[in-house]
N, CA, C and O atoms as a printed pandas DataFrame, in Angstrom:
     atom_number atom_name residue_name chain_id  residue_number  x_coord  y_coord  z_coord
0              1         N          UNK        A               1    0.843   -1.167    0.000
1              2        CA          UNK        A               1    0.000    0.000    0.000
2              3         C          UNK        A               1    0.894    1.238    0.000
3              4         O          UNK        A               1    1.946    1.233    0.640
4              5         N          UNK        A               2    0.502    2.279   -0.694
5              6        CA          UNK        A               2    1.306    3.497   -0.694
6              7         C          UNK        A               2    0.619    4.571    0.143
7              8         O          UNK        A               2   -0.370    4.316    0.830
8              9         N          UNK        A               3    1.158    5.744    0.065
9             10        CA          UNK        A               3    0.636    6.847    0.864
10            11         C          UNK        A               3   -0.799    7.179    0.472
11            12         O          UNK        A               3   -1.149    7.198   -0.708
12            13         N          UNK        A               4   -1.611    7.436    1.473
13            14        CA          UNK        A               4   -2.966    7.921    1.270
14            15         C          UNK        A               4   -2.890    9.439    1.150
15            16         O          UNK        A               4   -2.287   10.098    1.997
16            17         N          UNK        A               5   -3.494    9.993    0.110
17            18        CA          UNK        A               5   -3.393   11.436   -0.095
18            19         C          UNK        A               5   -4.592   12.209    0.443
19            20         O          UNK        A               5   -4.510   13.424    0.619
20            21         N          UNK        A               6   -5.683   11.538    0.702
21            22        CA          UNK        A               6   -6.893   12.197    1.187
22            23         C          UNK        A               6   -7.156   11.819    2.652
23            24         O          UNK        A               6   -6.891   10.695    3.079
24            25         N          UNK        A               7   -7.672   12.768    3.390
25            26        CA          UNK        A               7   -8.062   12.469    4.759
26            27         C          UNK        A               7   -9.282   11.557    4.739
27            28         O          UNK        A               7  -10.125   11.662    3.848
28            29         N          UNK        A               8   -9.377   10.667    5.714
29            30        CA          UNK        A               8  -10.498    9.736    5.800
30            31         C          UNK        A               8  -11.812   10.515    5.864
31            32         O          UNK        A               8  -11.911   11.515    6.575
32            33         N          UNK        A               9  -12.821   10.052    5.115
33            34        CA          UNK        A               9  -14.135   10.693    5.148
34            35         C          UNK        A               9  -14.769   10.573    6.527
35            36         O          UNK        A               9  -15.424   11.495    7.013
36            37         N          UNK        A              10  -14.559    9.417    7.144
37            38        CA          UNK        A              10  -15.109    9.150    8.475
38            39         C          UNK        A              10  -13.951    8.743    9.379
39            40         O          UNK        A              10  -13.180    7.838    9.059
40            41         N          UNK        A              11  -13.844    9.423   10.505
41            42        CA          UNK        A              11  -12.788    9.093   11.460
42            43         C          UNK        A              11  -13.066    7.722   12.064
43            44         O          UNK        A              11  -14.153    7.492   12.593
44            45         N          UNK        A              12  -12.087    6.798   11.991
45            46        CA          UNK        A              12  -12.311    5.496   12.637
46            47         C          UNK        A              12  -12.331    5.656   14.157
47            48         O          UNK        A              12  -11.797    6.624   14.698
48            49         N          UNK        A              13  -12.943    4.711   14.821
49            50        CA          UNK        A              13  -12.944    4.742   16.291
50            51         C          UNK        A              13  -11.605    4.201   16.797
51            52         O          UNK        A              13  -10.856    3.572   16.049
52            53         N          UNK        A              14  -11.321    4.447   18.047
53            54        CA          UNK        A              14  -10.098    3.912   18.646
54            55         C          UNK        A              14  -10.130    2.387   18.629
55            56         O          UNK        A              14   -9.100    1.746   18.419
56            57         N          UNK        A              15  -11.299    1.808   18.848
57            58        CA          UNK        A              15  -11.440    0.346   18.828
58            59         C          UNK        A              15  -11.107   -0.208   17.441
59            60         O          UNK        A              15  -10.452   -1.245   17.331
60            61         N          UNK        A              16  -11.552    0.476   16.385
61            62        CA          UNK        A              16  -11.250    0.026   15.023
62            63         C          UNK        A              16   -9.752    0.107   14.751
63            64         O          UNK        A              16   -9.181   -0.811   14.162
64            65         N          UNK        A              17   -9.120    1.182   15.168
65            66        CA          UNK        A              17   -7.680    1.353   14.960
66            67         C          UNK        A              17   -6.908    0.297   15.744
67            68         O          UNK        A              17   -5.970   -0.302   15.218
68            69         N          UNK        A              18   -7.292    0.067   16.985
69            70        CA          UNK        A              18   -6.594   -0.920   17.816
70            71         C          UNK        A              18   -6.752   -2.339   17.278
71            72         O          UNK        A              18   -5.953   -3.213   17.614
72            73         N          UNK        A              19   -7.765   -2.584   16.451
73            74        CA          UNK        A              19   -8.017   -3.925   15.906
74            75         C          UNK        A              19   -7.292   -4.177   14.583
75            76         O          UNK        A              19   -7.388   -5.278   14.041
76            77         N          UNK        A              20   -6.576   -3.194   14.051
77            78        CA          UNK        A              20   -5.876   -3.368   12.773
78            79         C          UNK        A              20   -4.685   -4.291   12.976
79            80         O          UNK        A              20   -3.844   -4.061   13.844
80            81         N          UNK        A              21   -4.626   -5.338   12.162
81            82        CA          UNK        A              21   -3.490   -6.263   12.193
82            83         C          UNK        A              21   -2.399   -5.761   11.272
83            84         O          UNK        A              21   -2.671   -5.170   10.226
84            85         N          UNK        A              22   -1.167   -6.000   11.669
85            86        CA          UNK        A              22   -0.029   -5.616   10.845
86            87         C          UNK        A              22    0.393   -4.175   11.083
87            88         O          UNK        A              22   -0.122   -3.502   11.976
88            89         N          UNK        A              23    1.347   -3.708   10.262
89            90        CA          UNK        A              23    1.877   -2.361   10.448
90            91         C          UNK        A              23    0.964   -1.299    9.836
91            92         O          UNK        A              23    0.428   -1.477    8.743
92            93         N          UNK        A              24    0.801   -0.203   10.555
93            94        CA          UNK        A              24   -0.013    0.912   10.079
94            95         C          UNK        A              24    0.577    2.220   10.594
95            96         O          UNK        A              24    1.122    2.279   11.696
96            97         N          UNK        A              25    0.458    3.258    9.784
97            98        CA          UNK        A              25    0.848    4.604   10.195
98            99         C          UNK        A              25   -0.406    5.457   10.192
99           100         O          UNK        A              25   -1.097    5.562    9.178
100          101         N          UNK        A              26   -0.693    6.064   11.329
101          102        CA          UNK        A              26   -1.780    7.026   11.432
102          103         C          UNK        A              26   -1.154    8.406   11.312
103          104         O          UNK        A              26   -0.244    8.750   12.067
104          105         N          UNK        A              27   -1.639    9.190   10.366
105          106        CA          UNK        A              27   -1.140   10.546   10.185
106          107         C          UNK        A              27   -2.229   11.512   10.630
107          108         O          UNK        A              27   -3.278   11.604    9.992
108          109         N          UNK        A              28   -1.988   12.223   11.708
109          110        CA          UNK        A              28   -2.936   13.210   12.214
110          111         C          UNK        A              28   -2.526   14.588   11.720
111          112         O          UNK        A              28   -1.362   14.975   11.824
112          113         N          UNK        A              29   -3.492   15.327   11.181
113          114        CA          UNK        A              29   -3.220   16.668   10.692
114          115         C          UNK        A              29   -4.507   17.330   10.247
115          116         O          UNK        A              29   -5.598   16.942   10.664
116          117         N          UNK        A              30   -4.368   18.331    9.398
117          118        CA          UNK        A              30   -5.526   19.036    8.857
118          119         C          UNK        A              30   -5.196   19.483    7.433
119          120         O          UNK        A              30   -4.048   19.822    7.147
120          121         N          UNK        A              31   -6.185   19.490    6.536
121          122        CA          UNK        A              31   -5.913   19.845    5.147
122          123         C          UNK        A              31   -5.477   21.300    4.953
123          124         O          UNK        A              31   -4.883   21.619    3.924
124          125         N          UNK        A              32   -5.750   22.177    5.899
125          126        CA          UNK        A              32   -5.370   23.570    5.794
126          127         C          UNK        A              32   -4.063   23.886    6.516
127          128         O          UNK        A              32   -3.597   25.025    6.475
128          129         N          UNK        A              33   -3.468   22.896    7.176
129          130        CA          UNK        A              33   -2.242   23.079    7.971
130          131         C          UNK        A              33   -1.024   23.164    7.042
131          132         O          UNK        A              33   -0.713   22.210    6.329
132          133         N          UNK        A              34   -0.342   24.311    7.058
133          134        CA          UNK        A              34    0.805   24.493    6.160
134          135         C          UNK        A              34    1.953   23.546    6.495
135          136         O          UNK        A              34    2.648   23.086    5.589
136          137         N          UNK        A              35    2.164   23.249    7.756
137          138        CA          UNK        A              35    3.237   22.315    8.128
138          139         C          UNK        A              35    2.891   20.913    7.621
139          140         O          UNK        A              35    3.763   20.198    7.128
140          141         N          UNK        A              36    1.621   20.522    7.742
141          142        CA          UNK        A              36    1.175   19.216    7.224
142          143         C          UNK        A              36    1.416   19.130    5.719
143          144         O          UNK        A              36    1.945   18.137    5.220
144          145         N          UNK        A              37    1.025   20.174    5.010
145          146        CA          UNK        A              37    1.215   20.199    3.557
146          147         C          UNK        A              37    2.700   20.124    3.200
147          148         O          UNK        A              37    3.080   19.479    2.223
148          149         N          UNK        A              38    3.524   20.783    3.991
149          150        CA          UNK        A              38    4.958   20.798    3.725
150          151         C          UNK        A              38    5.661   19.474    3.946
151          152         O          UNK        A              38    6.754   19.266    3.420
152          153         N          UNK        A              39    5.062   18.577    4.709
153          154        CA          UNK        A              39    5.694   17.275    4.967
154          155         C          UNK        A              39    5.205   16.175    4.026
155          156         O          UNK        A              39    5.705   15.052    4.086
156          157         N          UNK        A              40    4.245   16.473    3.166
157          158        CA          UNK        A              40    3.641   15.428    2.336
158          159         C          UNK        A              40    4.629   14.747    1.398
159          160         O          UNK        A              40    4.551   13.533    1.207
160          161         N          UNK        A              41    5.561   15.501    0.806
161          162        CA          UNK        A              41    6.550   14.876   -0.077
162          163         C          UNK        A              41    7.427   13.892    0.687
163          164         O          UNK        A              41    7.707   12.797    0.198
164          165         N          UNK        A              42    7.861   14.279    1.886
165          166        CA          UNK        A              42    8.709   13.392    2.696
166          167         C          UNK        A              42    7.944   12.143    3.120
167          168         O          UNK        A              42    8.479   11.036    3.065
168          169         N          UNK        A              43    6.693   12.319    3.542
169          170        CA          UNK        A              43    5.879   11.165    3.943
170          171         C          UNK        A              43    5.666   10.247    2.742
171          172         O          UNK        A              43    5.801    9.029    2.857
172          173         N          UNK        A              44    5.336   10.828    1.598
173          174        CA          UNK        A              44    5.112   10.025    0.393
174          175         C          UNK        A              44    6.344    9.254   -0.035
175          176         O          UNK        A              44    6.252    8.075   -0.376
176          177         N          UNK        A              45    7.497    9.910   -0.019
177          178        CA          UNK        A              45    8.742    9.240   -0.401
178          179         C          UNK        A              45    9.040    8.070    0.532
179          180         O          UNK        A              45    9.425    6.992    0.080
180          181         N          UNK        A              46    8.862    8.283    1.821
181          182        CA          UNK        A              46    9.122    7.213    2.793
182          183         C          UNK        A              46    8.115    6.078    2.653
183          184         O          UNK        A              46    8.497    4.909    2.682
184          185         N          UNK        A              47    6.850    6.404    2.504
185          186        CA          UNK        A              47    5.811    5.369    2.386
186          187         C          UNK        A              47    6.006    4.532    1.122
187          188         O          UNK        A              47    5.734    3.332    1.130
188          189         N          UNK        A              48    6.472    5.151    0.044
189          190        CA          UNK        A              48    6.691    4.406   -1.197
190          191         C          UNK        A              48    7.731    3.303   -1.029
191          192         O          UNK        A              48    7.704    2.306   -1.750
192          193         N          UNK        A              49    8.637    3.478   -0.089
193          194        CA          UNK        A              49    9.668    2.462    0.187
194          195         C          UNK        A              49    9.148    1.338    1.084
195          196         O          UNK        A              49    9.849    0.350    1.307
196          197         N          UNK        A              50    7.929    1.481    1.595
197          198        CA          UNK        A              50    7.357    0.499    2.528
198          199         C          UNK        A              50    5.909    0.178    2.129
199          200         O          UNK        A              50    4.968    0.528    2.843
200          201         N          UNK        A              51    5.747   -0.487    0.986
201          202        CA          UNK        A              51    4.391   -0.723    0.469
202          203         C          UNK        A              51    3.530   -1.634    1.341
203          204         O          UNK        A              51    2.309   -1.647    1.180
204          205         N          UNK        A              52    4.119   -2.384    2.246
205          206        CA          UNK        A              52    3.330   -3.288    3.096
206          207         C          UNK        A              52    2.707   -2.570    4.291
207          208         O          UNK        A              52    1.917   -3.159    5.029
208          209         N          UNK        A              53    3.061   -1.301    4.482
209          210        CA          UNK        A              53    2.553   -0.546    5.622
210          211         C          UNK        A              53    1.308    0.228    5.196
211          212         O          UNK        A              53    1.329    0.967    4.211
212          213         N          UNK        A              54    0.252    0.053    5.931
213          214        CA          UNK        A              54   -0.997    0.776    5.673
214          215         C          UNK        A              54   -0.860    2.201    6.204
215          216         O          UNK        A              54   -0.288    2.415    7.273
216          217         N          UNK        A              55   -1.381    3.171    5.463
217          218        CA          UNK        A              55   -1.308    4.582    5.837
218          219         C          UNK        A              55   -2.724    5.131    5.926
219          220         O          UNK        A              55   -3.491    5.031    4.968
220          221         N          UNK        A              56   -3.075    5.708    7.069
221          222        CA          UNK        A              56   -4.397    6.291    7.261
222          223         C          UNK        A              56   -4.220    7.745    7.673
223          224         O          UNK        A              56   -3.603    8.041    8.697
224          225         N          UNK        A              57   -4.765    8.644    6.870
225          226        CA          UNK        A              57   -4.714   10.089    7.147
226          227         C          UNK        A              57   -5.979   10.474    7.890
227          228         O          UNK        A              57   -7.088   10.220    7.420
228          229         N          UNK        A              58   -5.810   11.083    9.042
229          230        CA          UNK        A              58   -6.950   11.425    9.888
230          231         C          UNK        A              58   -6.939   12.925   10.169
231          232         O          UNK        A              58   -5.985   13.465   10.729
232          233         N          UNK        A              59   -8.033   13.585    9.763
233          234        CA          UNK        A              59   -8.152   15.009   10.068
234          235         C          UNK        A              59   -8.403   15.160   11.560
235          236         O          UNK        A              59   -9.312   14.551   12.126
236          237         N          UNK        A              60   -7.580   15.980   12.173
237          238        CA          UNK        A              60   -7.650   16.148   13.618
238          239         C          UNK        A              60   -8.149   17.550   13.943
239          240         O          UNK        A              60   -8.166   18.431   13.083
240          241         N          UNK        A              61   -8.547   17.744   15.176
241          242        CA          UNK        A              61   -8.985   19.050   15.626
242          243         C          UNK        A              61   -9.952   18.938   16.785
243          244         O          UNK        A              61  -10.194   17.854   17.315
244          245         N          UNK        A              62  -10.491   20.059   17.161
245          246        CA          UNK        A              62  -11.435   20.134   18.275
246          247         C          UNK        A              62  -12.600   19.173   18.038
247          248         O          UNK        A              62  -13.174   19.127   16.950
248          249         N          UNK        A              63  -12.933   18.412   19.073
249          250        CA          UNK        A              63  -14.063   17.490   18.978
250          251         C          UNK        A              63  -13.763   16.200   18.237
251          252         O          UNK        A              63  -14.679   15.423   17.964
252          253         N          UNK        A              64  -12.519   15.955   17.910
253          254        CA          UNK        A              64  -12.122   14.725   17.210
254          255         C          UNK        A              64  -11.530   13.760   18.233
255          256         O          UNK        A              64  -10.397   13.949   18.676
256          257         N          UNK        A              65  -12.284   12.725   18.614
257          258        CA          UNK        A              65  -11.867   11.870   19.724
258          259         C          UNK        A              65  -10.629   11.007   19.451
259          260         O          UNK        A              65   -9.884   10.701   20.382
260          261         N          UNK        A              66  -10.397   10.612   18.199
261          262        CA          UNK        A              66   -9.257    9.721   17.957
262          263         C          UNK        A              66   -7.938   10.421   18.269
263          264         O          UNK        A              66   -7.073    9.852   18.934
264          265         N          UNK        A              67   -7.787   11.636   17.796
265          266        CA          UNK        A              67   -6.569   12.392   18.102
266          267         C          UNK        A              67   -6.377   12.608   19.587
267          268         O          UNK        A              67   -5.253   12.554   20.087
268          269         N          UNK        A              68   -7.473   12.853   20.299
269          270        CA          UNK        A              68   -7.371   13.042   21.750
270          271         C          UNK        A              68   -6.949   11.741   22.419
271          272         O          UNK        A              68   -6.178   11.762   23.379
272          273         N          UNK        A              69   -7.445   10.604   21.924
273          274        CA          UNK        A              69   -7.091    9.327   22.551
274          275         C          UNK        A              69   -5.605    9.021   22.398
275          276         O          UNK        A              69   -5.038    8.280   23.201
276          277         N          UNK        A              70   -4.966    9.594   21.359
277          278        CA          UNK        A              70   -3.528    9.430   21.154
278          279         C          UNK        A              70   -2.738   10.617   21.713
279          280         O          UNK        A              70   -1.518   10.680   21.562
280          281         N          UNK        A              71   -3.432   11.552   22.353
281          282        CA          UNK        A              71   -2.812   12.748   22.935
282          283         C          UNK        A              71   -2.024   13.567   21.907
283          284         O          UNK        A              71   -0.937   14.069   22.195
284          285         N          UNK        A              72   -2.586   13.690   20.716
285          286        CA          UNK        A              72   -1.967   14.484   19.657
286          287         C          UNK        A              72   -2.093   15.958   20.019
287          288         O          UNK        A              72   -3.176   16.441   20.349
288          289         N          UNK        A              73   -0.963   16.664   19.951
289          290        CA          UNK        A              73   -0.958   18.082   20.300
290          291         C          UNK        A              73   -0.467   18.953   19.142
291          292         O          UNK        A              73   -0.879   20.108   19.031
292          293         N          UNK        A              74    0.397   18.429   18.287
293          294        CA          UNK        A              74    0.937   19.174   17.148
294          295         C          UNK        A              74    0.742   18.363   15.876
295          296         O          UNK        A              74    0.678   17.134   15.908
296          297         N          UNK        A              75    0.649   19.071   14.755
297          298        CA          UNK        A              75    0.477   18.408   13.458
298          299         C          UNK        A              75    1.687   18.666   12.579
299          300         O          UNK        A              75    2.338   19.700   12.728
300          301         N          UNK        A              76    1.996   17.785   11.694
301          302        CA          UNK        A              76    1.468   16.426   11.666
302          303         C          UNK        A              76    2.121   15.568   12.741
303          304         O          UNK        A              76    3.277   15.766   13.115
304          305         N          UNK        A              77    1.360   14.634   13.210
305          306        CA          UNK        A              77    1.873   13.604   14.103
306          307         C          UNK        A              77    1.663   12.271   13.422
307          308         O          UNK        A              77    0.548   11.944   13.016
308          309         N          UNK        A              78    2.734   11.496   13.294
309          310        CA          UNK        A              78    2.673   10.152   12.726
310          311         C          UNK        A              78    2.767    9.156   13.876
311          312         O          UNK        A              78    3.729    9.172   14.644
312          313         N          UNK        A              79    1.767    8.293   13.988
313          314        CA          UNK        A              79    1.762    7.256   15.010
314          315         C          UNK        A              79    1.975    5.928   14.301
315          316         O          UNK        A              79    1.190    5.552   13.431
316          317         N          UNK        A              80    3.028    5.219   14.667
317          318        CA          UNK        A              80    3.391    3.943   14.060
318          319         C          UNK        A              80    2.861    2.833   14.952
319          320         O          UNK        A              80    3.196    2.758   16.134
320          321         N          UNK        A              81    2.025    1.965   14.372
321          322        CA          UNK        A              81    1.390    0.896   15.152
322          323         C          UNK        A              81    1.624   -0.457   14.488
323          324         O          UNK        A              81    1.703   -0.570   13.265
324          325         N          UNK        A              82    1.730   -1.468   15.329
325          326        CA          UNK        A              82    1.819   -2.851   14.853
326          327         C          UNK        A              82    0.831   -3.664   15.667
327          328         O          UNK        A              82    0.906   -3.705   16.895
328          329         N          UNK        A              83   -0.092   -4.307   14.975
329          330        CA          UNK        A              83   -1.093   -5.173   15.608
330          331         C          UNK        A              83   -1.807   -4.469   16.768
331          332         O          UNK        A              83   -1.994   -5.042   17.842
332          333         N          UNK        A              84   -2.199   -3.218   16.524
333          334        CA          UNK        A              84   -2.992   -2.485   17.498
334          335         C          UNK        A              84   -2.228   -1.810   18.615
335          336         O          UNK        A              84   -2.838   -1.200   19.494
336          337         N          UNK        A              85   -0.903   -1.903   18.605
337          338        CA          UNK        A              85   -0.099   -1.282   19.673
338          339         C          UNK        A              85    0.819   -0.219   19.078
339          340         O          UNK        A              85    1.442   -0.436   18.038
340          341         N          UNK        A              86    0.896    0.918   19.738
341          342        CA          UNK        A              86    1.806    1.968   19.295
342          343         C          UNK        A              86    3.240    1.536   19.557
343          344         O          UNK        A              86    3.589    1.117   20.660
344          345         N          UNK        A              87    4.072    1.649   18.508
345          346        CA          UNK        A              87    5.484    1.282   18.651
346          347         C          UNK        A              87    6.409    2.471   18.402
347          348         O          UNK        A              87    7.622    2.371   18.586
348          349         N          UNK        A              88    5.832    3.590   17.984
349          350        CA          UNK        A              88    6.645    4.773   17.760
350          351         C          UNK        A              88    5.793    5.939   17.319
351          352         O          UNK        A              88    4.611    5.795   17.008
352          353         N          UNK        A              89    6.432    7.114   17.300
353          354        CA          UNK        A              89    5.693    8.318   16.908
354          355         C          UNK        A              89    6.698    9.371   16.472
355          356         O          UNK        A              89    7.791    9.475   17.028
356          357         N          UNK        A              90    6.317   10.139   15.485
357          358        CA          UNK        A              90    7.088   11.297   15.054
358          359         C          UNK        A              90    6.156   12.497   15.040
359          360         O          UNK        A              90    5.062   12.440   14.478
360          361         N          UNK        A              91    6.592   13.572   15.655
361          362        CA          UNK        A              91    5.834   14.816   15.660
362          363         C          UNK        A              91    6.579   15.804   14.780
363          364         O          UNK        A              91    7.753   16.097   15.010
364          365         N          UNK        A              92    5.893   16.310   13.779
365          366        CA          UNK        A              92    6.474   17.231   12.805
366          367         C          UNK        A              92    7.806   16.696   12.256
367          368         O          UNK        A              92    8.856   17.313   12.440
368          369         N          UNK        A              93    7.746   15.532   11.576
369          370        CA          UNK        A              93    8.977   14.933   11.057
370          371         C          UNK        A              93    9.705   15.886   10.119
371          372         O          UNK        A              93    9.088   16.607    9.334
372          373         N          UNK        A              94   11.032   15.872   10.221
373          374        CA          UNK        A              94   11.842   16.807    9.449
374          375         C          UNK        A              94   12.329   16.310    8.110
375          376         O          UNK        A              94   12.719   17.108    7.258
376          377         N          UNK        A              95   12.313   14.987    7.904
377          378        CA          UNK        A              95   12.854   14.470    6.650
378          379         C          UNK        A              95   12.269   13.109    6.323
379          380         O          UNK        A              95   11.742   12.411    7.190
380          381         N          UNK        A              96   12.376   12.746    5.045
381          382        CA          UNK        A              96   11.944   11.413    4.629
382          383         C          UNK        A              96   12.800   10.351    5.306
383          384         O          UNK        A              96   12.305    9.268    5.618
384          385         N          UNK        A              97   14.082   10.645    5.537
385          386        CA          UNK        A              97   14.969    9.689    6.201
386          387         C          UNK        A              97   14.504    9.354    7.607
387          388         O          UNK        A              97   14.561    8.199    8.028
388          389         N          UNK        A              98   14.053   10.344    8.317
389          390        CA          UNK        A              98   13.546   10.138    9.679
390          391         C          UNK        A              98   12.306    9.236    9.642
391          392         O          UNK        A              98   12.148    8.355   10.488
392          393         N          UNK        A              99   11.447    9.458    8.675
393          394        CA          UNK        A              99   10.235    8.643    8.539
394          395         C          UNK        A              99   10.592    7.228    8.087
395          396         O          UNK        A              99   10.016    6.258    8.578
396          397         N          UNK        A             100   11.538    7.104    7.157
397          398        CA          UNK        A             100   11.979    5.771    6.699
398          399         C          UNK        A             100   12.537    4.952    7.856
399          400         O          UNK        A             100   12.264    3.757    7.971
400          401         N          UNK        A             101   13.317    5.603    8.708
401          402        CA          UNK        A             101   13.903    4.906    9.858
402          403         C          UNK        A             101   12.803    4.372   10.782
403          404         O          UNK        A             101   12.882    3.235   11.248
404          405         N          UNK        A             102   11.792    5.178   11.041
405          406        CA          UNK        A             102   10.678    4.737   11.886
406          407         C          UNK        A             102    9.898    3.613   11.206
407          408         O          UNK        A             102    9.459    2.675   11.872
408          409         N          UNK        A             103    9.722    3.701    9.888
409          410        CA          UNK        A             103    9.027    2.642    9.157
410          411         C          UNK        A             103    9.817    1.339    9.175
411          412         O          UNK        A             103    9.231    0.262    9.293
412          413         N          UNK        A             104   11.136    1.425    9.059
413          414        CA          UNK        A             104   11.976    0.223    9.106
414          415         C          UNK        A             104   11.857   -0.452   10.466
415          416         O          UNK        A             104   11.786   -1.679   10.544
416          417         N          UNK        A             105   11.834    0.331   11.531
417          418        CA          UNK        A             105   11.671   -0.233   12.872
418          419         C          UNK        A             105   10.284   -0.840   13.029
419          420         O          UNK        A             105   10.115   -1.862   13.694
420          421         N          UNK        A             106    9.300   -0.207   12.414
421          422        CA          UNK        A             106    7.928   -0.721   12.480
422          423         C          UNK        A             106    7.836   -2.092   11.820
423          424         O          UNK        A             106    7.130   -2.974   12.308
424          425         N          UNK        A             107    8.543   -2.268   10.724
425          426        CA          UNK        A             107    8.471   -3.524    9.989
426          427         C          UNK        A             107    9.431   -4.585   10.514
427          428         O          UNK        A             107    9.377   -5.732   10.070
428          429         N          UNK        A             108   10.312   -4.224   11.454
429          430        CA          UNK        A             108   11.192   -5.215   12.064
430          431         C          UNK        A             108   10.367   -6.135   12.954
431          432         O          UNK        A             108    9.391   -5.696   13.562
432          433         N          UNK        A             109   10.746   -7.400   13.036
433          434        CA          UNK        A             109   10.025   -8.294   13.956
434          435         C          UNK        A             109   10.127   -7.794   15.391
435          436         O          UNK        A             109   11.164   -7.259   15.784
436          437         N          UNK        A             110    9.065   -7.959   16.181
437          438        CA          UNK        A             110    9.126   -7.532   17.584
438          439         C          UNK        A             110   10.331   -8.162   18.284
439          440         O          UNK        A             110   10.601   -9.353   18.129
440          441         N          UNK        A             111   11.042   -7.352   19.048
441          442        CA          UNK        A             111   12.190   -7.846   19.796
442          443         C          UNK        A             111   13.492   -7.819   19.008
443          444         O          UNK        A             111   14.555   -8.093   19.563
444          445         N          UNK        A             112   13.421   -7.485   17.690
445          446        CA          UNK        A             112   14.645   -7.430   16.885
446          447         C          UNK        A             112   15.404   -6.170   17.225
447          448         O          UNK        A             112   14.802   -5.162   17.595
448          449         N          UNK        A             113   16.714   -6.212   17.103
449          450        CA          UNK        A             113   17.550   -5.049   17.401
450          451         C          UNK        A             113   18.034   -4.444   16.128
451          452         O          UNK        A             113   18.758   -3.448   16.153
């Protein structure tokens, strides 16, 4: 799977997100956020190198419970999950390399060094 370019029409519940099997990246942000827009090329480049990782873009903001459940405070925030458990997070990632490194760790078997 490659990068998702559109925000989800319907925000999934925390229970739905926690039930996802395999590696997934949740990207919290907003379509009008200039910092979010500025990181899209880096996120896309990194995601293209990891086609087995599911990418879900979630519009965040006031009254959005999923972002609150993950304690998202700044955008974009990338939450890296494996089998329903958070294994890492990047807040306002600075480069595709930083995102690739987190994706590589996400795809490593649990307990691998």
